C-alpha positions as CSV (number, residue, x, y, z in Angstrom):
1,M,0.0,0.0,0.0
2,S,1.2,3.5,-0.6
3,A,1.2,5.7,2.5
4,S,-2.0,7.3,1.6
5,R,-4.1,5.0,-0.6
6,G,-5.5,1.4,-0.5
7,S,-5.7,-1.2,2.1
8,P,-2.8,-1.9,4.3
9,S,-0.8,-5.0,3.6
10,P,0.3,-6.4,7.0
11,A,3.8,-7.8,7.1
12,K,5.9,-9.3,9.9
13,L,7.2,-6.5,12.2
14,S,9.8,-6.8,14.9
15,L,9.1,-3.9,17.2
16,E,11.9,-2.1,19.0
17,S,9.3,-0.8,21.4
18,S,5.8,-2.1,22.1
19,C,2.4,-0.6,22.8
20,D,1.0,-1.3,26.2
21,S,-2.7,-2.1,26.1
22,R,-3.1,-0.5,29.5
23,Q,-2.0,2.8,28.1
24,H,-3.8,2.4,24.8
25,P,-7.0,0.3,25.4
26,G,-9.0,-0.7,22.4
27,P,-12.5,0.3,21.9
28,P,-15.2,-1.2,24.1
29,G,-17.0,-4.2,22.8
30,G,-14.0,-5.7,21.0
31,H,-14.7,-4.1,17.6
32,K,-11.8,-3.2,15.3
33,E,-10.6,0.2,14.6
34,Q,-7.7,1.3,12.4
35,R,-6.0,4.6,12.7
36,H,-2.4,5.9,12.2
37,G,-0.9,2.5,11.4
38,L,-2.4,0.8,14.5
39,L,-5.0,-1.9,14.3
40,R,-7.0,-2.1,17.5
41,T,-8.8,-5.2,18.3
42,G,-10.5,-5.4,21.7
43,Y,-7.9,-4.3,24.3
44,F,-4.8,-5.3,22.2
45,V,-2.9,-3.0,19.9
46,T,-1.1,-4.5,16.9
47,A,1.2,-2.5,14.7
48,V,0.5,-2.7,11.0
49,L,3.5,-2.3,8.7
50,H,2.8,-0.9,5.3
51,T,5.0,-3.0,3.1
52,D,6.3,-0.2,1.0
53,R,8.0,1.6,3.8
54,V,8.5,1.8,7.6
55,S,8.8,5.5,7.7
56,D,9.9,8.5,5.6
57,R,13.3,8.5,7.3
58,K,16.5,7.3,5.6
59,V,17.8,4.1,7.1
60,V,21.4,3.5,8.2
61,V,22.3,-0.1,9.2
62,I,25.2,-0.5,11.6
63,V,26.8,-4.0,11.8
64,D,29.4,-4.3,14.6
65,D,29.8,-6.9,17.4
66,E,31.0,-4.3,19.9
67,P,27.8,-3.1,21.7
68,G,29.4,0.2,22.7
69,I,30.1,1.0,19.0
70,C,26.6,0.1,17.9
71,G,24.9,2.0,20.7
72,T,27.1,5.1,20.3
73,L,26.7,5.2,16.5
74,Q,22.9,4.6,16.8
75,D,22.6,7.6,19.1
76,V,24.7,9.8,16.8
77,F,22.8,9.0,13.6
78,E,19.4,9.1,15.2
79,D,20.3,12.5,16.6
80,E,21.3,13.5,13.0
81,G,17.8,12.5,11.9
82,Y,18.3,9.0,10.4
83,E,16.5,5.8,11.2
84,V,19.0,3.3,12.5
85,R,19.1,-0.5,12.7
86,C,21.9,-2.4,14.4
87,A,23.1,-6.0,14.1
88,A,25.8,-7.6,16.2
89,D,26.9,-10.2,13.7
90,G,26.8,-10.8,9.9
91,A,23.9,-13.3,10.0
92,R,21.7,-10.9,12.0
93,A,22.7,-8.1,9.5
94,L,21.4,-10.1,6.6
95,E,18.2,-10.7,8.5
96,V,17.8,-7.0,9.2
97,L,18.5,-6.1,5.6
98,N,16.0,-8.6,4.3
99,Q,13.3,-7.4,6.8
100,L,13.5,-3.8,5.6
101,P,10.8,-2.9,3.1
102,N,13.3,-0.8,1.2
103,P,17.1,-1.0,1.1
104,P,19.0,1.3,3.5
105,C,20.9,4.2,2.2
106,V,24.2,2.9,3.7
107,V,25.6,-0.1,5.7
108,L,28.4,0.6,8.2
109,L,30.1,-2.8,8.2
110,D,32.7,-4.2,10.6
111,L,34.8,-7.0,9.1
112,M,35.7,-9.1,12.1
113,M,32.6,-10.5,13.7
114,P,31.2,-13.8,15.0
115,V,28.8,-16.1,13.1
116,L,29.3,-14.4,9.7
117,D,32.1,-11.9,9.0
118,G,31.8,-8.6,7.2
119,N,33.3,-9.9,4.0
120,A,30.6,-12.6,3.8
121,V,27.9,-10.0,4.4
122,Y,29.4,-7.8,1.7
123,R,29.5,-10.7,-0.8
124,A,25.9,-11.6,0.0
125,M,24.8,-8.0,-0.5
126,K,26.6,-7.8,-3.9
127,A,24.9,-11.1,-5.0
128,D,21.4,-9.8,-4.0
129,P,19.8,-7.6,-6.8
130,R,17.9,-5.7,-4.1
131,L,21.0,-4.9,-2.0
132,R,23.9,-4.8,-4.6
133,D,23.7,-1.0,-5.0
134,V,23.6,-0.1,-1.3
135,A,26.5,2.0,-0.2
136,V,28.9,0.2,2.2
137,V,31.4,1.8,4.5
138,I,33.8,-0.7,6.1
139,T,34.8,0.0,9.6
140,T,37.7,-2.2,10.8
141,S,40.9,-2.3,12.8
142,D,42.5,-4.3,10.0
143,P,41.8,-2.8,6.5
144,S,44.1,-5.3,4.8
145,N,41.2,-7.8,4.5
146,A,38.7,-5.3,3.2
147,P,37.1,-5.8,-0.2
148,A,38.4,-3.6,-3.0
149,G,36.6,-0.5,-4.1
150,V,34.8,0.1,-0.8
151,L,35.2,3.1,1.5
152,I,37.3,1.9,4.4
153,M,37.5,3.6,7.8
154,K,40.2,2.3,10.2
155,K,39.2,2.0,13.8
156,P,39.2,4.1,16.0
157,I,36.8,6.0,13.7
158,Q,36.8,9.8,13.4
159,L,33.2,10.5,14.1
160,K,33.0,13.7,12.0
161,V,34.5,11.9,9.0
162,L,32.0,9.0,9.4
163,I,29.0,11.5,9.7
164,D,30.2,13.2,6.5
165,A,30.5,9.8,4.7
166,V,27.0,8.9,5.7
167,R,25.7,12.2,4.5
168,T,27.5,11.7,1.2
169,C,25.9,8.2,0.8
170,C,22.4,9.1,2.1
171,G,22.0,12.8,1.5
172,E,20.6,14.9,4.3
173,P,18.3,13.1,6.7
174,T,14.6,13.3,6.0
175,A,13.7,13.8,9.6
176,P,14.7,16.8,11.7
177,R,17.5,16.4,14.2
178,R,16.5,15.5,17.7
């Protein structure tokens, strides 16, 4: 469904935060009501994802097994106005990328990670017609193993340079800064 026309097409949605039915009770009598992307049935609130987009914000995906790096970069890019998704390993990164209704504008990708390393994620992205044109910025302490032709930032990363790289890949964020 487009954001303004037709019936919504529900899809699987993994919510970062949830609605509490005590704060948002459904209508009395258990009838259904749909408003603002929420489907209310009785006293339960279910999010409805429109399959053509999650929001109007540009999405940055951060893939790094260091929780401090993911958390810090998520805060930085959300403050800049981007929507952010994090993954702690390569397998989870591919799940996140495949769950997004539209490809992200950039993937910030660590190389050395458990389960599936960054090079394997990069190869999988290049083999996927939906993801092959997504910009990738490699963030690593050992750039010697990075794929050729990709922007590489050696850790520790200079935050201003990384923000500028994301803006170059994504353009200005579509949401105002927080």
